[in-house]
N, C-alpha and C positions, 0 to 999 in steps of 0.2 A: 504494500500500500504506500502511496506517495504522501509524504508529509510536506505541507507547504509552510514556508516561513510566515510570520505574522505580517510582514510587509509585502506579501505576494501581490502581484498585479492582478487586476480583474481577468486579464487574458490567461494568466497562468491558472487561476482558479477555475475558469471556464473549461480549460483544457483538461484539468484534473477531473472535473465533474463529468465531462464527456467520456473520458476513459473509463470512469467508474460505471456510468450508465451502459456503455458498450459492453463492459465485462458482465454486467448483470444480464443484458440481452442475450449474449452468447451462452451464458449458463442456462438461461430459461430455454433457449432453442435446443441445447444439448439434452435437457431434461425431457422436453416434449418428444424429441426423436427417440430417446431411450424408451420412453413409455409406449410409444406407438410400435416400436420394434418388438418389445416384449409382449404386447398384446397380440401382434401378428404371429409371433412364435408360439404363443399359447394355442392358437387356432389350428396349427399344423398337426396332421395325424402322423402316426408312426411311419407310414410309407413315405410321406413327403420329407419327414425328418431324415430317414435313411438316404433319400435322394440327395440331400444336401450334406450328408455326412455328420449328422448330429445325433447323438444317443438320446432317446426319449427322456431318460432320467436327468441328463445334463440340460436339456431344453426346459424341463419342468423347473429345475433349480434356478436357471437363468430367468425364467418368466416370473418367478416368485419374488425376485429382488425388487426392492422399491426403486423408483425412478432416480433417486439421488445417489444410488450406489452404482459405481462403474463396474 
């Protein structure tokens, strides 16, 4: 995290805020993608899992993870 000096210019403060907002937006996008992927994985049957080379127990374990856990 960036620490700004007390005499930071408005431009420096704005840049720091923009970077923070961008970081939050990227994190939220990652969470949404992870959630959607895990929901899709949960819907695959054993035959489709075999086709993509994933063991059913591994798929179940991955699908049960909360979206914030990588």
